[in-house]
C-alpha positions, 0 to 999 in steps of 0.5 A: 244146804240151806236150812228148811222147816216143814209147814205143818199146814202144807206138808212141804219144806220151806226156806227158813229165814230169821227176822230180827231187829238186832236188839241186845239179848235173845235177838242178838244170840239168834243172829249169831246162831244164824251166822254160825249155822248158815241160816239166812237172816234179815230184818230192820234195825234203827237208823245208823244200825243203832243198838244199846251196845252199838251206838255209833254208825255203822252199828249193827250193820258192821256185824250183820250187813243183811239188816236194813235201816229204818229211817226213824225210831226203834218202834218203827223197826219192830213194826216193820219186822212184824209186817215182814214176818206176817207177809212171809207166813202167807 
């Protein structure tokens, strides 16, 4: 069964997905929890799956294959994840 949450404005169950760029720290713990509990995830990570602790390709993509690469900097990753989250709330 796919995890869901109740939208307090609509009183209906909606699918839950975790959006993350895979940064070390809380983002990574959230991705690990999503994997462990069958919660769908996605988001944008820097080119090559780069992270502080995954510097060489495929980087984060080896552990979190549903992440997508941005063609440029980590700043763009954050902007893309913010845009995706905004679209999903609408």
